[in-house]
N, C-alpha and C positions, 0 to 999 in steps of 0.2 A: 576615277570611279573608286580607288580603293579608296585614294583618301577621303572622298566625302562618305563613306562606308565609316569609316574611323572617326569623323567627325561628327555623323550622327550618331553614333553609338558612343561618345562620350557623352554629347546633349541629351542623348536620353539615360547615361548613368546622372549625369547633372541633374536632368527633371525628375528623376526617382528620388534622389536624394533630398531635391529641395520641399518633395510632397511628401517624406517619411517622417518618422518621429524619432529625433537621432536622440540616443540616451545610452550616457557615458556612466559605466562603473568602474569608479578608481579604488584600484585595489593595490595601489604605492604608498598613497597618502593616508594610511590607516591612522586615525586616532581616539583615543580609549576606547581602542576595540569596537571603532562604526565604521561603516563605510559611508562615502558620499556619492550620491547619484546627481546626477543632472540629466533633466530632460526637455528637447528643445523641437518645440511644437511649429508646423506649419500653419497659414492662417487660418484663424477661427472662424467659422461657419455660423455659430450661434455666441450670442451674447450672457447669455447663460449657460453656466457651464457647473459640468458634478467630474470630479476627481475621484478615481478609487483607487482602491486595495482589495486584492481579493476577500472575501468572508469564506472561503473554502474554493476548492480547486477539484479537476476532475481528477477521481480514485481515491480521494481520501474521505467522505460521507463523513465528515466533520465540520463543527464550524472552528475556524482557526484564527477568524480574524488578521492577519499580516499585518492589516495594519498598525495593530498595537507594537509593533517594532521598529515604526517610526518615528522621529524628533528633528525639531529643527527646521520644518517643513515652509519653504517662500516662495510664492508666485512672482512674476516677472512682467512686463510688459516691453514690449517692443524699444522704450524707452530706458531700459532697467529701473523700471520705479517698481517699488513693492506694489502688491495689489492687495486688497483687502478678501477676509474669505470667513466661512463660517465653517465651523466645523461639526457635522453632522452628527458623525458617531467615528467610532477609532478607526475606520476603513474610509469614510467618503467625507469630500470638502465641497463647499458650494461657492460658488463666486457669481456674482452681477456683473452685468456688462462689462465682460470681461473679453471684446471681441482683439482686443490687443494683446490677449498674454502671449508670451511669445517663449515662455521658460518655466522651468519649477525645479528647485533644490530642496533635499531632503541629506539626511542621515542614517542609516540603516543600523539595525543592532542586532545580532544572531538568535535565533530561537533555542540552539544549543543549551546555552547558560543556564537557560529560562525553564529546562524541562523536569528539574526536581522540584520545582517551587510550584504547586498547585493551588495555593491557597487563593489566588485570584481568577485563575483562567486555565482550565486543562491543554496539557504539553500538547505543542505541534509535536505529529510522528515524526520521528529522526529521520526517515527518507526522503519527506516534505520540507524539512526545518531549512536552516542555514546557518553555516559554522564560521565566523570569520576568527581567525589565529593569525594574526601579524608573523611572516616569516617563515608559516608552515603549510597550513591549510585553509582555503576558503571553499567551503563548496556553496556553491551559488544557484540552488532552487528557485530561478528567475522570478516564477511569483512572487515569491518575500524580498525582491527589489526593485521589481518595475511595476508601477502603475499604468493607467489606463484613463482616457475621456469619454463619458458618455458619448455613442456616436459616430467615435472615432475606434472601435475594437477593428474594426478594418482596415484601417491606413496601414502601411506598411512602416515597419521600425528597424531602423540600422544601429542596430548594439555593439559597443566599443567598449573594451576591456582594456584599462591599461593595468598591465599588468608588473608585478615586481620581476627583478632580473631572473633571469636564472628556472624560472615557472614556466610547465607547462599546462594546457588546458584540457582536461581529457572533457569530448564532448563529439555528439554526431555531427553540429555547423559544422560549415566550410570556411575557416578563416578566407579572408578577402584583400588583406593587405599584406606585405611582405616585411613590416617591420617586427622587431623585435620586442617593441615595448609596446604594443600594441596588438589585440586582435579583433578585427571588423566583422559583421557578421550581417545579413541582409534578411531578414524575415518578413513574411506575407502579410501578415496580421498579431493582434496581440494573443492569440488561442495559437500559435506557433510560437512564440514568444513562452507562453506557460509549459510549450510542450519542448522544450529545448535547455534541459539542465546544463550546469557546468562545474567542473572540479578542478582548482586550479592550486597544486603542488610543484615540489621539485619534481625533474621526470622520473615516474615508474610507471610504466606502461606499454604495452605488447601491443601489437598488430599485426594479426592474419587472418585468412582465409578461409571459411568451412562451408562446404555447399555451395558456394558462389555469392557469400556474403561476406562484404568486409568487415571486419570485429576490430576495437580497440577495448582494452580492458585497461583502468587506471586502477591503482591501488595507493591508497593511504594508510600507511604504517606508522604509526606515531614512532614507535622504539625501533620502529626496522625491523621487526622480526619477522615479515613478509614479504617477499616481492611479486611482481604483476605475474613474475614467468614461472609461479611455484603451483599457479593456477590452471596455465594453460590449457595440460593435457584434460584434465576434466571439465572444462568447459567447453573444449572441443569439441568431445566426446558427447556430451548434453546438446549441443547446439544441431551436430548432423543428424542424433535422433529426433531431436525436434522438426528438423526440418522435411525430416524424412516421412515424419508424422504429421505434417500439417497438408504436405505435398502440397498442390496449387494455388493452396487457402494463404502461404506465405508468399508476399514479393519483394520483402525486404532487401535492399542491395546492400546495408551497411546498419552497425549496430553496434552502441557505446554503452559502457558496464562501468559507472564509478561507484569503485568499493571503496566504502568509506569505514576503518578500522578501529573501533573507539577505544581508548587504552593509555597506559603513560600517564602525562600529567593535563592531559586535553579534558575538557567538559566531560562530569558523569548525564550520561544521557543511557536511555531505557527502551526507547521506540523502537526494538530491533526488527528489519526486515528490506524492503522494497517499494518503490513507488515506480509504476509503468509508466511508458514515453510511447510514441509512435517507431521512433530510432533509438531509445535510449532508456535506460533505467538505473535510479538512483539506490544504491543499497549500502546499509548500515549494520552490522555485525560488533560484536566486540573480537577484540586484538586477543585477547587471554585462549578462543576456543583453539581446540586442536585443530592443523590442515583439514584432517580425514575430516572435522565437523563442517568447518568451512564448505569445504568440496559438495558435501551432503546436502549445504543449505544451498548452496548455490544451485546444485543441480532443482532441488524441492523450490524456493523462493524465485531465483531468477527465472527459470522456465515458465512457474506462474506469470510474472510479470511480459515475459517473451508472448506467451499465450493470449496476451492481452492486447497484442496488436493485432489480431483477428478478431476480437469481443473486449467490449465495447470501442476501441478505439477505428474501427474499421468496419464493424456492422453494429449500430446501434439507434436509439430514437431520435424522436427533434429536443427533447430535454440535455440531451445530450451534446447534441449537433451542435445548436444555439445556445451553447452554455452561459448564465448567467451569473456571472462572478460576483456581484454585488447580492445579489438575492437571489439565490438558486432554487429552481423546481426541481425535486429529484425526479426518478424514473420509479418503475415499478418494479423493474427486471435485476436486482443485486442477485435473485436466484441464478442467473446466465451470467451476467457479467463477470459476478465472484465467484460462483457457486461452480457455474458450467467450467469457467478456466481453471480452478482450482481441481476439479476431477481431469482436465486434459492435463493437470502439470502431475496427476499420479498415474493415469491412465497410458500415458505416452511413455513412463519409465517399464511399465511390464511390458507393453505391445514392443517394445523395441530394446527389450533385454538388460535393463540395467538395475531391475531387481526382478526377483521370483514372484512364482503365482501366491504362495507363504506370505510374504513382504508386503504384498500388495493387499491380502485380505484383512494382513493385520493393519495397515491403515484405513482400511474402510472401518473396520470397527472400533478402531478409537475415535473414528468422526463421528457415529453411532452413542457411543459411550459420552464424549463430550457435549454433542449434542442435545442430553436431556437434560444440561444444566440452564436451558434457555425453556423459555414459552412452547410448546412443540403445539399448540392451537392456534399462534397467534398466523395469521395469513401472511403471507411473505411479502406479498404484492402491496400490504397495508404498510408492512414494517419499512420495506426498501421506498416508498413512496414519502412516509413521511422518520428517515432516519433522522434528519437532522433535529427533533425535537427530543426532548428530556426523556418522554415515557416511552421511543422505541431505540432510544440509541444504545442501550445497554446490551440489544439484542443484536447490534452488527456483527457481533464476533461470529455468530451462528451462522452468516451468508459462506463461512469455510468449511463448515462441518456439513448444516441441513441442507446448505445450497449443495455441494457437491453431492450431498447424497440424492439429492432430487434429478440431480443429473446424472446418476448411476442409475438410478431406478427408471429414468425416461428412457436410458439407454439400451438397458434390458426389454423396455415394454416395445420401444420400437425394432428389435431384435426379435424380438419374438411374435410380432405382427409378420414381419418381412418374411421370416422364416431364415433368418440372418443376412438378410441382405441389405437392410441400413440399421444403423448407429446414431446416437448423439451426434457423433464427429458428421456424420454424412447427413443429418440435417442442419448444422452448423455449414456448413459449404453450401450446402443450395440457399439456405438464409443470406450467406455474405455477395452468394451470386448473384440472387435478385435487388439485393441493396448494396450499402458499400460504402465506403468512406465519404460521398459527396452525396449521396440520397438516404437520409434516415428513414425508418416507418414511425408510423404513428402511435405511442405508448400502448394504447388501449386497443390496439387493434394488431398487437404481436402474435398472441396465439391463434387467430385465424389466418397468421401468415405461416405459421408452424404448419398449420393443418394444410394449408396450401402447400405449400413446398415439399413435405411428408408422402401427403395423399391419406392420410387416415385418422380420421375423426376423434377414435381414441384418446388422441393427444390432448383434446380438449377437455377429454373428461378428466383424465389423471391432472391436467392444470387446475380445474375448477376444481376440484376434491381437495387435492395435496400444496398446489402452490397460492392457486388465489382461496383455498378453503380453509376452513379450519379443522380436516382431518388428519392425524396425525398418520405420518407416511407407516404403510406398512413394509418395513425392509427385509423382514422374515421369508412373508410373500416372495416377494421379488427376486431375492437371493435363491430360494427354494428353487426357482424357474430354472435356475445356471446349476445347480445341483452343490449350492453351499447351505449349513444348518445352522442354527444358533444352539449353542448350551450355555445356564447359567450353572456358579460357584458361588455359594458363600464364603467371605472370609474367614479370620477369625475377626472377634471382636478386638478394636483397634480403637486408641485413644489418639486423636487429632483435633483440629480446626476446622477442617473443611472436608465434605462428605468424600471426595475425591485426595488423597494424600498427593498424587503424582502432580495436582496442579499447583502445587506451593513454590513459589519463586524466592529470592534471595536478593536482599536490597545491599549491596557491598558498601555503598554510602554510611547507612547505620548499623550495617550487622542485624538485619532482622530480617525476618521471614515475612513475605507479602504473598497477598491473595486476588488471583484475578475479580474483578469485581464480579462478573457473571458464576463462579464459582457457589456452592451450596454450604452454608455453612451447618456444620456437627450438630448434634443436640447439644453436646456439651458445650459447645461454642454461645449457641443462642440461649442456655441457661443463663452465663455469666454476664452476659450485654454486649458480647465480642459482636463490631462492626466488621465487615468484610474489606474496609478501605483504615481499619486498625494493622501497625503495624508487629509484630512479636521482637520482643524485646531479652526477656527471660521466661524460664519456665521455674519456678521455685528456684528462684534465685539464680539459676545458671543460664549464663548466657550466650551468643552466638559468636561465633565466627566462622569464618572458611576453616580452618586449622583441626576445631573441636566440633564441627557440624553433625559430625555422625555420632558421637558422644551424646551430644543434646538430643538427637533421633533415637538415641538405645533407651535414654532416661525415658524419654516418652513412649517410649513401648514398656518400660517396665511399671507403667502407672496401672493399678487395680480399680476395680468399679468400686464408686463410691468414695476415693482416696482424697482428702483434701488437698487443692490444687490452686496457686498463685501463678496468673497469668500476669507480665508485665507488659505494658503494651504500647506505643507513641500514636498518638491520634492528633489529628489536625483539629483545630481547633482557630477557626478564621485565620490571622497572620500567624497564630503561635502552632506549635507542637506541644501539648501536654504529654505529660508520661503518667501511665498509671498504671495501677494494681487493682487485677478484677480477681474474684475471690471465687470458688465454689467445688460441689463435690465432682469429681471425674463421672464423667458417662461414658461408656465404651461402644462404639457401634459398626456392627459389621454391615459390610458392604458387598451387593452383591455384582458379582464379574460377568458379565458376560461375553462368549467368545465365538467366533468362527469355525467353523472349519469344513474344509471340503467333505461330500459326503463317500465313503466309503464303496458306497456303490449306487452310483447315480446311476437315473434311467437314459437311456442310449438318447433321449429328445433334451434330458438334462445336461448332458456330459457335450454332445453338441453347440448347447447354443452357449454354454459357457466357453465351450473353444473358441469359437467365434467371438465371446465378449472379452477372453484375454490375450485374442492375437490380432485382432480385428481384421481379420480373414471374414471373406464367405462363404 
């Protein structure tokens, strides 16, 4: 009996492999900073075939066209003969009469080396990108390496990584072979492939258990400044607080964090942050950050990604459940997927004692300030549904500002309606119990579902006014319910290039000041024809670098109203960059600063609601 069971097991394994797409990624024989990929297919069911790389992937909300990083693609039949094909676009290849297709081979370039060149295509967000540095690091966001055939997305994949000697792969996947030369993983379908990033480096990782969940943290620090063990205590504290906050909403038994620290002589990248997956997250931060700043960012950013395990990874609409990588249809509900998740990432810190009540209020105040750089009357549902279109994509970053504030106001509204018995977290818990990872809701029926799970029709009124409608959200009105008041104060007149100087960034490659495309230009910048995509190289001949940055800012502060000023900029002009002098008379601008503070003498009702809001207790 036992022998028969083993034989049947071996036969089942053989059958599974025979019906799977065998995909080999070769990290050993790297040529010209390119990695070879081979995909071998089971028998085709159709003669006409379309082979794709993703146009976009869940969680990114941008058109990235991962197929543009692929070259030398070749398709073969079962006799080793090349098949002819038509390249439809960067991501799609069409083959006719290809029932005998058995294999495709191609080379993959990485996206990190391409980030600073936006002349032809907007850069891929680093945590969803790829890096190939032979002997150092391979950041494998699988959607950048592996393609799929139409109508075969649900066929299992056998993923084989040929790895260099001495390299370790940080991933949530379980290696199924004992070889030191390869790692082998079996994945249920293409969605699971794209949900499973890997990072291969010389071993620097830690594993530990927190709250019943096994974690692995792998770190790549190019200069060796940091080790994985440096971040264990903070990470463990954060995970325990998150699991307590989520309660039964989190069912993860394992989680992997791939922390890529950019620096040294590696590629110059700028898309710092993280990308969520069901059991892992890929994180990219600058190595030059102090440890305390990395710890804080891990708490803020990684916690955000971990909360995505609830929403939208396990509670989502049909658009996400049946995601179309080649022609994606976007959901209306970024206010909940990203905004609600960002709110969770801040709310859990006050409710679990990681920050105090003043820090929490300051964070919400910053989001109110930042949200004013966007169109406050644009319905969030419309923006979300059309986020891949040019006229809407510049509003995306508002999901982390106004989106979180919408969740905050809805939290307060629910607590007011329920006398503190229900909040936003309770609503999401009930929604996740009603649906789940394998049961999506209909996108246009979400608000009806939220009324059902809360029992409050007023939720629909809130949604129709402030989420699906064009009414600006009355933050002061909601915050007043929890004993918080807003104060306004004008700053002294100042000279700068955008309305809020705090939104200025620094490009260390060009030694220039740069600005988020959502930032509002100052009156002076408008008067000289400055564009938000321009980079500031010098002011009246005074250049910028890390050492003299404060001197530069000090000089800007000394400029008087009406003074003649020359601003030297770098401006993109097709494939080249022009150095231009813009001249004009200085215009000093006042900035109105709004601050939030807790009322000195709140009413008993306001104080009660405030306590329930900040503690999560009923």
